[in-house]
DRENTORKOL-3810 file (N, C-alpha, C; in nm, 4 decimals):
REM DRENTORKOL-3810
@n.u->-0.1425; n.v->-7.1969; n.w->5.5375; ca.u->-0.1398; ca.v->-7.1026; ca.w->5.6482; c.u->-0.0894; c.v->-7.1751; c.w->5.7720
@n.u->0.0124; n.v->-7.1221; n.w->5.8322; ca.u->0.0698; ca.v->-7.1813; ca.w->5.9523; c.u->-0.0047; c.v->-7.1313; c.w->6.0748
@n.u->-0.0239; n.v->-7.2212; n.w->6.1683; ca.u->-0.0908; ca.v->-7.1861; ca.w->6.2931; c.u->0.0088; c.v->-7.1993; c.w->6.4067
@n.u->0.0182; n.v->-7.0955; n.w->6.4895; ca.u->0.1052; ca.v->-7.0989; ca.w->6.6066; c.u->0.0227; c.v->-7.0653; c.w->6.7302
@n.u->0.0536; n.v->-7.1336; n.w->6.8393; ca.u->-0.0106; ca.v->-7.1080; ca.w->6.9679; c.u->0.1005; c.v->-7.0711; c.w->7.0650
@n.u->0.0846; n.v->-6.9558; n.w->7.1302; ca.u->0.1855; ca.v->-6.9081; ca.w->7.2251; c.u->0.1184; c.v->-6.8806; c.w->7.3579
@n.u->0.1800; n.v->-6.9309; n.w->7.4657; ca.u->0.1287; ca.v->-6.9084; ca.w->7.5997; c.u->0.2310; c.v->-6.8287; c.w->7.6791
@n.u->0.1883; n.v->-6.7103; n.w->7.7244; ca.u->0.2713; ca.v->-6.6210; ca.w->7.8050; c.u->0.1863; c.v->-6.5786; c.w->7.9243
@n.u->0.2420; n.v->-6.5732; n.w->8.0464; ca.u->0.1626; ca.v->-6.5253; ca.w->8.1598; c.u->0.1064; c.v->-6.3860; c.w->8.1295
@n.u->-0.0221; n.v->-6.3605; n.w->8.1598; ca.u->-0.0842; ca.v->-6.2347; ca.w->8.1195; c.u->-0.0292; c.v->-6.1103; c.w->8.1909
@n.u->-0.0018; n.v->-6.1190; n.w->8.3197; ca.u->0.0455; ca.v->-6.0027; ca.w->8.3951; c.u->0.1539; c.v->-6.0422; c.w->8.4945
@n.u->0.2737; n.v->-6.0742; n.w->8.4460; ca.u->0.3810; ca.v->-6.1126; ca.w->8.5389; c.u->0.4329; c.v->-5.9913; c.w->8.6167
@n.u->0.4951; n.v->-6.0186; n.w->8.7294; ca.u->0.5559; ca.v->-5.9122; ca.w->8.8096; c.u->0.6975; c.v->-5.8859; c.w->8.7599
@n.u->0.7428; n.v->-5.7625; n.w->8.7759; ca.u->0.8795; ca.v->-5.7263; ca.w->8.7356; c.u->0.9792; c.v->-5.8139; c.w->8.8109
@n.u->1.0722; n.v->-5.8744; n.w->8.7392; ca.u->1.1732; ca.v->-5.9616; ca.w->8.7981; c.u->1.1323; c.v->-6.1074; c.w->8.8099
@n.u->1.0076; n.v->-6.1385; n.w->8.7794; ca.u->0.9577; ca.v->-6.2761; ca.w->8.7885; c.u->1.0082; c.v->-6.3590; c.w->8.6703
@n.u->1.0493; n.v->-6.4827; n.w->8.6979; ca.u->1.0856; ca.v->-6.5762; ca.w->8.5915; c.u->0.9553; c.v->-6.6318; c.w->8.5340
@n.u->0.9381; n.v->-6.6180; n.w->8.4041; ca.u->0.8150; ca.v->-6.6634; ca.w->8.3394; c.u->0.8453; c.v->-6.7739; c.w->8.2395
@n.u->0.7481; n.v->-6.8629; n.w->8.2234; ca.u->0.7605; ca.v->-6.9708; ca.w->8.1257; c.u->0.6824; c.v->-6.9319; c.w->8.0004
@n.u->0.7465; n.v->-6.9479; n.w->7.8861; ca.u->0.6844; ca.v->-6.9187; ca.w->7.7577; c.u->0.6774; c.v->-7.0498; c.w->7.6802
@n.u->0.5577; n.v->-7.0809; n.w->7.6274; ca.u->0.5376; ca.v->-7.2041; ca.w->7.5517; c.u->0.4926; c.v->-7.1684; c.w->7.4112
@n.u->0.5563; n.v->-7.2303; n.w->7.3131; ca.u->0.5178; ca.v->-7.2077; ca.w->7.1740; c.u->0.4917; c.v->-7.3412; c.w->7.1061
@n.u->0.3911; n.v->-7.3424; n.w->7.0222; ca.u->0.3591; ca.v->-7.4605; ca.w->6.9425; c.u->0.3277; c.v->-7.4103; c.w->6.8023
@n.u->0.3941; n.v->-7.4657; n.w->6.7029; ca.u->0.3699; ca.v->-7.4235; ca.w->6.5651; c.u->0.3340; c.v->-7.5457; c.w->6.4808
@n.u->0.2339; n.v->-7.5287; n.w->6.3968; ca.u->0.1911; ca.v->-7.6379; ca.w->6.3096; c.u->0.2840; c.v->-7.6522; c.w->6.1901
@n.u->0.3466; n.v->-7.7677; n.w->6.1768; ca.u->0.4372; ca.v->-7.7923; ca.w->6.0645; c.u->0.4573; c.v->-7.9434; c.w->6.0517
@n.u->0.4593; n.v->-7.9998; n.w->5.9293; ca.u->0.4691; ca.v->-8.1454; ca.w->5.9134; c.u->0.6052; c.v->-8.2044; c.w->5.9501
@n.u->0.7147; n.v->-8.1268; n.w->5.9390; ca.u->0.8490; ca.v->-8.1713; ca.w->5.9765; c.u->0.8868; c.v->-8.3048; c.w->5.9115
@n.u->0.8995; n.v->-8.3052; n.w->5.7811; ca.u->0.9419; ca.v->-8.4249; ca.w->5.7069; c.u->1.0943; c.v->-8.4328; c.w->5.7061
@n.u->1.1514; n.v->-8.5451; n.w->5.7494; ca.u->1.2966; ca.v->-8.5589; ca.w->5.7684; c.u->1.3772; c.v->-8.5676; c.w->5.6400
@n.u->1.3176; n.v->-8.6155; n.w->5.5322; ca.u->1.3918; ca.v->-8.6364; ca.w->5.4084; c.u->1.4494; c.v->-8.7763; c.w->5.3980
@n.u->1.4307; n.v->-8.8578; n.w->5.5007; ca.u->1.4832; ca.v->-8.9946; ca.w->5.5023; c.u->1.3798; c.v->-9.0979; c.w->5.4589
@n.u->1.2525; n.v->-9.0593; n.w->5.4542; ca.u->1.1470; ca.v->-9.1553; ca.w->5.4193; c.u->1.1221; c.v->-9.1566; c.w->5.2694
@n.u->1.0509; n.v->-9.2612; n.w->5.2228; ca.u->1.0139; ca.v->-9.2756; ca.w->5.0822; c.u->0.8628; c.v->-9.2895; c.w->5.0716
@n.u->0.8083; n.v->-9.2465; n.w->4.9584; ca.u->0.6647; ca.v->-9.2596; ca.w->4.9381; c.u->0.6313; c.v->-9.4019; c.w->4.8922
@n.u->0.5058; n.v->-9.4275; n.w->4.8561; ca.u->0.4602; ca.v->-9.5613; ca.w->4.8156; c.u->0.5261; c.v->-9.6118; c.w->4.6876
@n.u->0.5848; n.v->-9.5213; n.w->4.6112; ca.u->0.6494; ca.v->-9.5593; ca.w->4.4857; c.u->0.8013; c.v->-9.5663; c.w->4.4990
@n.u->0.8529; n.v->-9.5523; n.w->4.6205; ca.u->0.9956; ca.v->-9.5613; ca.w->4.6443; c.u->1.0735; c.v->-9.4331; c.w->4.6225
@n.u->1.0022; n.v->-9.3252; n.w->4.5906; ca.u->1.0700; ca.v->-9.1958; ca.w->4.5714; c.u->1.0945; c.v->-9.1303; c.w->4.7064
@n.u->1.2120; n.v->-9.0696; n.w->4.7257; ca.u->1.2369; ca.v->-9.0018; ca.w->4.8530; c.u->1.1446; c.v->-8.8813; c.w->4.8703
@n.u->1.0930; n.v->-8.8655; n.w->4.9918; ca.u->1.0114; ca.v->-8.7487; ca.w->5.0258; c.u->1.1088; c.v->-8.6376; c.w->5.0652
@n.u->1.1033; n.v->-8.5217; n.w->5.0004; ca.u->1.2000; ca.v->-8.4161; ca.w->5.0292; c.u->1.1927; c.v->-8.3657; c.w->5.1734
@n.u->1.3077; n.v->-8.3281; n.w->5.2249; ca.u->1.3153; ca.v->-8.2734; ca.w->5.3609; c.u->1.2364; c.v->-8.1433; c.w->5.3680
@n.u->1.1630; n.v->-8.1263; n.w->5.4773; ca.u->1.0841; ca.v->-8.0052; ca.w->5.5008; c.u->1.0729; c.v->-7.9858; c.w->5.6514
@n.u->1.1706; n.v->-7.9167; n.w->5.7087; ca.u->1.1705; ca.v->-7.8974; ca.w->5.8535; c.u->1.1849; c.v->-7.7496; c.w->5.8881
@n.u->1.1470; n.v->-7.7146; n.w->6.0104; ca.u->1.1792; ca.v->-7.5842; ca.w->6.0666; c.u->1.3237; c.v->-7.5948; c.w->6.1126
@n.u->1.4063; n.v->-7.5011; n.w->6.0721; ca.u->1.5483; ca.v->-7.5096; ca.w->6.1064; c.u->1.5884; c.v->-7.4144; c.w->6.2185
@n.u->1.5121; n.v->-7.3083; n.w->6.2402; ca.u->1.5523; ca.v->-7.2116; ca.w->6.3433; c.u->1.4308; c.v->-7.1451; c.w->6.4072
@n.u->1.4419; n.v->-7.1226; n.w->6.5377; ca.u->1.3425; ca.v->-7.0484; ca.w->6.6153; c.u->1.4150; c.v->-6.9357; c.w->6.6870
@n.u->1.3598; n.v->-6.8153; n.w->6.6814; ca.u->1.4176; ca.v->-6.7001; ca.w->6.7510; c.u->1.3060; c.v->-6.6246; c.w->6.8215
@n.u->1.3320; n.v->-6.5828; n.w->6.9463; ca.u->1.2381; ca.v->-6.4997; ca.w->7.0207; c.u->1.3096; c.v->-6.3730; c.w->7.0645
@n.u->1.2458; n.v->-6.2580; n.w->7.0417; ca.u->1.3000; ca.v->-6.1306; ca.w->7.0889; c.u->1.2020; c.v->-6.0678; c.w->7.1875
@n.u->1.2569; n.v->-5.9959; n.w->7.2842; ca.u->1.1795; ca.v->-5.9268; ca.w->7.3870; c.u->1.2144; c.v->-5.7791; c.w->7.3723
@n.u->1.1202; n.v->-5.7001; n.w->7.3215; ca.u->1.1426; ca.v->-5.5587; ca.w->7.2910; c.u->1.2662; c.v->-5.5398; c.w->7.2032
@n.u->1.2819; n.v->-5.6264; n.w->7.1055; ca.u->1.3902; ca.v->-5.6155; ca.w->7.0089; c.u->1.5198; c.v->-5.6844; c.w->7.0474
@n.u->1.5343; n.v->-5.7274; n.w->7.1725; ca.u->1.6556; ca.v->-5.7969; ca.w->7.2168; c.u->1.6329; c.v->-5.9481; c.w->7.2113
@n.u->1.7237; n.v->-6.0202; n.w->7.1472; ca.u->1.7099; ca.v->-6.1650; ca.w->7.1365; c.u->1.7263; c.v->-6.2296; c.w->7.2733
@n.u->1.6267; n.v->-6.3112; n.w->7.3121; ca.u->1.6337; ca.v->-6.3797; ca.w->7.4413; c.u->1.6422; c.v->-6.5310; c.w->7.4265
@n.u->1.6078; n.v->-6.5835; n.w->7.3086; ca.u->1.6132; ca.v->-6.7282; ca.w->7.2889; c.u->1.6335; c.v->-6.7576; c.w->7.1408
@n.u->1.7215; n.v->-6.8538; n.w->7.1130; ca.u->1.7446; ca.v->-6.9003; ca.w->6.9760; c.u->1.7644; c.v->-7.0507; c.w->6.9831
@n.u->1.7044; n.v->-7.1219; n.w->6.8888; ca.u->1.7205; ca.v->-7.2676; ca.w->6.8836; c.u->1.7313; c.v->-7.3121; c.w->6.7387
@n.u->1.8224; n.v->-7.4043; n.w->6.7123; ca.u->1.8345; ca.v->-7.4667; ca.w->6.5814; c.u->1.7701; c.v->-7.6044; c.w->6.5895
@n.u->1.6851; n.v->-7.6363; n.w->6.4922; ca.u->1.6165; ca.v->-7.7644; ca.w->6.4894; c.u->1.6774; c.v->-7.8525; c.w->6.3802
@n.u->1.6678; n.v->-7.9829; n.w->6.3999; ca.u->1.7245; ca.v->-8.0818; ca.w->6.3089; c.u->1.6180; c.v->-8.1849; c.w->6.2757
@n.u->1.6413; n.v->-8.2752; n.w->6.1783; ca.u->1.5373; ca.v->-8.3673; ca.w->6.1333; c.u->1.4736; c.v->-8.4537; c.w->6.2421
@n.u->1.5370; n.v->-8.4747; n.w->6.3527; ca.u->1.4802; ca.v->-8.5624; ca.w->6.4551; c.u->1.3655; c.v->-8.4989; c.w->6.5334
@n.u->1.3402; n.v->-8.3711; n.w->6.5177; ca.u->1.2322; ca.v->-8.3059; ca.w->6.5924; c.u->1.0962; c.v->-8.3473; c.w->6.5354
@n.u->0.9965; n.v->-8.3525; n.w->6.6208; ca.u->0.8651; ca.v->-8.4018; ca.w->6.5801; c.u->0.7854; c.v->-8.2982; c.w->6.5016
@n.u->0.6802; n.v->-8.3450; n.w->6.4394; ca.u->0.5870; ca.v->-8.2546; ca.w->6.3720; c.u->0.5200; c.v->-8.1673; c.w->6.4772
@n.u->0.4790; n.v->-8.0482; n.w->6.4379; ca.u->0.4126; ca.v->-7.9538; ca.w->6.5275; c.u->0.4926; c.v->-7.9335; c.w->6.6564
@n.u->0.6160; n.v->-7.8866; n.w->6.6449; ca.u->0.7031; ca.v->-7.8807; ca.w->6.7625; c.u->0.6551; c.v->-7.7847; c.w->6.8712
@n.u->0.6586; n.v->-7.8356; n.w->6.9942; ca.u->0.6312; ca.v->-7.7571; ca.w->7.1141; c.u->0.7662; c.v->-7.7184; c.w->7.1720
@n.u->0.7867; n.v->-7.5901; n.w->7.1959; ca.u->0.9135; ca.v->-7.5412; ca.w->7.2491; c.u->0.8829; c.v->-7.4540; c.w->7.3700
@n.u->0.9460; n.v->-7.4844; n.w->7.4835; ca.u->0.9242; ca.v->-7.4124; ca.w->7.6083; c.u->1.0564; c.v->-7.3576; c.w->7.6594
@n.u->1.0539; n.v->-7.2329; n.w->7.7064; ca.u->1.1732; ca.v->-7.1720; ca.w->7.7647; c.u->1.1304; c.v->-7.0686; c.w->7.8681
@n.u->1.2260; n.v->-7.0187; n.w->7.9446; ca.u->1.1961; ca.v->-6.9190; ca.w->8.0468; c.u->1.2764; c.v->-6.7921; c.w->8.0226
@n.u->1.2258; n.v->-6.6830; n.w->8.0770; ca.u->1.2956; ca.v->-6.5549; ca.w->8.0757; c.u->1.2491; c.v->-6.4760; c.w->8.1967
@n.u->1.3123; n.v->-6.3629; n.w->8.2207; ca.u->1.2753; ca.v->-6.2755; ca.w->8.3317; c.u->1.1918; c.v->-6.1612; c.w->8.2755
@n.u->1.0768; n.v->-6.1360; n.w->8.3377; ca.u->0.9906; ca.v->-6.0253; ca.w->8.2971; c.u->1.0533; c.v->-5.8956; c.w->8.3488
@n.u->1.1043; n.v->-5.8127; n.w->8.2579; ca.u->1.1728; ca.v->-5.6904; ca.w->8.2986; c.u->1.0893; c.v->-5.5655; c.w->8.2757
@n.u->1.0128; n.v->-5.5642; n.w->8.1660; ca.u->0.9315; ca.v->-5.4470; ca.w->8.1343; c.u->0.8204; c.v->-5.4868; c.w->8.0390
@n.u->0.7179; n.v->-5.4045; n.w->8.0330; ca.u->0.6093; ca.v->-5.4284; ca.w->7.9387; c.u->0.6609; c.v->-5.4071; c.w->7.7974
@n.u->0.6000; n.v->-5.4750; n.w->7.7036; ca.u->0.6428; ca.v->-5.4609; ca.w->7.5649; c.u->0.5895; c.v->-5.5720; c.w->7.4779
@n.u->0.6754; n.v->-5.6180; n.w->7.3864; ca.u->0.6345; ca.v->-5.7174; ca.w->7.2873; c.u->0.7344; c.v->-5.8311; c.w->7.2798
@n.u->0.6825; n.v->-5.9521; n.w->7.2763; ca.u->0.7617; ca.v->-6.0711; ca.w->7.2467; c.u->0.7339; c.v->-6.1055; c.w->7.1014
@n.u->0.8397; n.v->-6.1199; n.w->7.0218; ca.u->0.8227; ca.v->-6.1566; ca.w->6.8814; c.u->0.8875; c.v->-6.2923; c.w->6.8572
@n.u->0.8138; n.v->-6.3819; n.w->6.7941; ca.u->0.8574; ca.v->-6.5188; ca.w->6.7690; c.u->0.8705; c.v->-6.5398; c.w->6.6192
@n.u->0.9831; n.v->-6.5974; n.w->6.5752; ca.u->1.0057; ca.v->-6.6224; ca.w->6.4334; c.u->1.0548; c.v->-6.7651; c.w->6.4139
@n.u->0.9872; n.v->-6.8375; n.w->6.3257; ca.u->1.0273; ca.v->-6.9718; ca.w->6.2862; c.u->1.0679; c.v->-6.9651; c.w->6.1396
@n.u->1.1813; n.v->-7.0227; n.w->6.1026; ca.u->1.2235; ca.v->-7.0294; ca.w->5.9633; c.u->1.2643; c.v->-7.1723; c.w->5.9312
@n.u->1.2568; n.v->-7.2069; n.w->5.8028; ca.u->1.2912; ca.v->-7.3443; ca.w->5.7672; c.u->1.3080; c.v->-7.3659; c.w->5.6189
@n.u->1.3046; n.v->-7.4932; n.w->5.5820; ca.u->1.3211; ca.v->-7.5342; ca.w->5.4430; c.u->1.2062; c.v->-7.4809; c.w->5.3572
@n.u->1.2297; n.v->-7.4778; n.w->5.2260; ca.u->1.1279; ca.v->-7.4384; ca.w->5.1284; c.u->1.0746; c.v->-7.2975; c.w->5.1541
@n.u->1.1622; n.v->-7.2077; n.w->5.1974; ca.u->1.1274; ca.v->-7.0674; ca.w->5.2247; c.u->1.0206; c.v->-7.0520; c.w->5.3329
@n.u->1.0121; n.v->-7.1471; n.w->5.4243; ca.u->0.9158; ca.v->-7.1373; ca.w->5.5336; c.u->0.9582; c.v->-7.0258; c.w->5.6289
@n.u->0.8654; n.v->-6.9382; n.w->5.6612; ca.u->0.8890; ca.v->-6.8337; ca.w->5.7600; c.u->0.7550; c.v->-6.7954; c.w->5.8217
@n.u->0.7519; n.v->-6.7891; n.w->5.9541; ca.u->0.6311; ca.v->-6.7486; ca.w->6.0240; c.u->0.6723; c.v->-6.6634; c.w->6.1432
@n.u->0.6082; n.v->-6.5478; n.w->6.1578; ca.u->0.6378; ca.v->-6.4569; ca.w->6.2676; c.u->0.5082; c.v->-6.4235; c.w->6.3387
@n.u->0.5173; n.v->-6.4151; n.w->6.4717; ca.u->0.4015; ca.v->-6.3816; ca.w->6.5534; c.u->0.4483; c.v->-6.2972; c.w->6.6707
@n.u->0.3684; n.v->-6.1969; n.w->6.7075; ca.u->0.4021; ca.v->-6.1109; ca.w->6.8197; c.u->0.2958; c.v->-6.1227; c.w->6.9278
@n.u->0.3406; n.v->-6.1122; n.w->7.0529; ca.u->0.2492; ca.v->-6.1196; ca.w->7.1669; c.u->0.2865; c.v->-6.0065; c.w->7.2634
@n.u->0.1885; n.v->-5.9264; n.w->7.3068; ca.u->0.2215; ca.v->-5.8226; ca.w->7.4046; c.u->0.2394; c.v->-5.8830; c.w->7.5438
@n.u->0.3210; n.v->-5.8195; n.w->7.6246; ca.u->0.3395; ca.v->-5.8625; ca.w->7.7624; c.u->0.3276; c.v->-5.7376; c.w->7.8502
@n.u->0.2435; n.v->-5.7451; n.w->7.9542; ca.u->0.2202; ca.v->-5.6324; ca.w->8.0442; c.u->0.2771; c.v->-5.6655; c.w->8.1814
@n.u->0.3927; n.v->-5.6086; n.w->8.2125; ca.u->0.4607; ca.v->-5.6362; ca.w->8.3391; c.u->0.4076; c.v->-5.5400; c.w->8.4451
@n.u->0.3736; n.v->-5.5955; n.w->8.5612; ca.u->0.3205; ca.v->-5.5130; ca.w->8.6715; c.u->0.4302; c.v->-5.4703; c.w->8.7649
END
């Protein structure tokens, strides 16, 4: 079970620039390391992050093996209207996690 923590201002004003912080639990194995027996450890990373605001994409990021485990990703957007922010992480080994957060714009 994947755990994600998302921080969004609870009641931003219309037109205000807001900071959104996301943290998702994931081991992020690069595929370059070997285990104790010399066998390569298979790559297992999150490859893409997408955020939509009321269905419109506002942020997209591609991740590569150099990113750390449990990646923290921060970005900004303008609070235009109340609705839903939806966050989707996808990656190797059919990894997919989606989470939605309501936003109430004053």
